[in-house]
C-alpha positions as CSV (number, residue, x, y, z in Angstrom):
1,K,-2.0,-15.7,15.7
2,Y,-4.5,-12.5,15.5
3,E,-4.9,-9.7,17.9
4,D,-9.2,-9.9,17.5
5,E,-11.2,-12.3,15.9
6,A,-12.4,-9.0,13.8
7,A,-8.8,-9.6,12.2
8,A,-9.1,-13.3,12.1
9,E,-12.9,-13.0,9.8
10,F,-11.5,-10.4,7.0
11,A,-11.5,-11.9,3.7
12,L,-11.1,-10.6,0.0
13,Q,-13.5,-12.3,-2.3
14,I,-11.0,-12.4,-5.0
15,D,-9.2,-13.9,-7.9
16,S,-5.8,-14.1,-9.1
17,S,-6.7,-12.5,-12.3
18,E,-8.2,-9.3,-10.3
19,V,-5.5,-9.1,-8.5
20,D,-2.6,-8.8,-11.2
21,D,-5.4,-5.8,-11.9
22,R,-5.2,-4.6,-9.4
23,L,-2.4,-4.0,-7.5
24,S,0.4,-2.5,-9.2
25,G,3.1,-0.4,-7.5
26,N,1.4,2.3,-9.5
27,V,0.6,5.1,-7.1
28,G,-3.1,5.8,-9.1
29,R,-3.5,1.9,-8.6
30,T,-2.6,1.8,-5.4
31,I,-4.2,4.8,-4.2
32,A,-7.6,3.2,-6.4
33,A,-6.8,0.1,-4.8
34,F,-7.3,1.5,-1.3
35,R,-9.9,3.1,-1.6
36,R,-12.1,0.4,-2.7
37,C,-10.9,-1.3,1.1
38,G,-12.6,2.6,2.4
39,L,-8.8,4.1,2.8
40,T,-7.8,7.3,1.8
41,L,-4.0,6.9,1.1
42,E,-4.3,10.6,0.2
43,N,-3.9,10.9,3.8
44,C,-0.9,9.3,4.8
45,V,1.6,11.3,5.2
46,D,4.5,8.6,4.3
47,F,2.6,8.1,1.6
48,N,2.5,11.7,0.2
49,K,6.1,12.5,1.0
50,R,7.4,9.3,-0.9
51,K,4.9,8.9,-4.0
52,A,7.2,10.3,-6.8
53,Q,10.1,8.5,-6.4
54,I,8.3,5.5,-6.4
55,G,6.6,6.3,-9.2
56,A,9.9,7.3,-10.6
57,I,11.0,3.6,-9.5
58,V,7.9,2.0,-11.0
59,S,8.6,3.3,-14.4
60,K,12.4,2.6,-14.5
61,R,11.6,-0.9,-13.8
62,N,8.4,-1.1,-15.7
63,D,10.3,0.4,-18.8
64,A,13.5,-2.2,-18.3
65,V,11.1,-4.7,-17.8
66,H,8.2,-5.0,-20.3
67,H,9.5,-2.2,-22.7
68,S,13.2,-3.8,-23.1
69,D,15.0,-0.8,-22.2
70,D,18.7,-1.1,-21.1
71,S,19.0,-1.2,-17.5
72,S,22.8,-0.5,-17.7
73,D,21.7,3.6,-16.8
74,F,21.4,2.0,-13.1
75,T,23.1,1.0,-10.8
76,F,23.8,-2.1,-7.8
77,S,23.4,1.2,-5.4
78,D,20.5,2.7,-7.2
79,V,18.4,-0.9,-6.5
80,I,20.1,-1.1,-3.1
81,G,18.7,2.8,-2.4
82,W,15.6,1.8,-4.3
83,I,14.5,-0.7,-2.2
84,A,14.9,1.5,1.7
85,V,12.9,4.2,0.1
86,V,10.0,1.6,-0.7
87,K,10.7,-0.5,2.5
88,E,9.6,3.0,4.5
89,Y,6.9,3.7,2.0
90,I,5.2,0.5,3.0
91,L,6.2,0.9,6.8
92,G,3.9,4.3,6.9
93,I,1.4,2.7,5.0
94,S,1.3,0.2,6.9
95,Q,1.4,2.7,9.8
96,Y,-1.2,4.6,8.8
97,V,-3.5,1.3,7.7
98,Q,-3.1,0.4,11.9
99,G,-4.0,3.7,12.8
100,E,-7.4,3.9,10.6
101,R,-8.3,-0.1,11.9
102,A,-7.5,1.1,16.1
103,F,-9.9,4.6,14.9
104,H,-12.3,3.2,13.4
105,M,-12.4,-0.2,15.5
106,S,-12.3,2.4,18.8
107,R,-15.4,3.6,17.0
108,L,-17.1,0.5,17.2
109,Q,-16.9,-0.4,20.5
110,L,-18.1,3.2,21.6
111,L,-20.8,2.6,19.2
112,Q,-21.2,-0.8,21.0
113,S,-20.9,0.3,24.8
114,H,-24.1,2.9,24.1
115,S,-25.8,0.4,22.3
116,N,-26.7,-1.9,25.6
């Protein structure tokens, strides 16, 4: 259940090919995707703190999956560690987005209260 009706009505009019083309683990594509939604990830401390690690993880994964590189140079323990990094990265971005949403909702409410 959504906290307010504005969140419940939000929808993106994109098809699955656009999602494939625009959403990615690639840090640059992530920045661009959030920018299209009006968010500047470069202002997110947790994003900046982990983007180099995420870039390395994504690159290693892409090499193993797309370029048939030997994945034996990383261990299951490496993967477990990467999962922890990715979880922290996602949590930081989520908190940033929630903070931005709260900020803009409070500004909207303030503007609405002044227009009455």
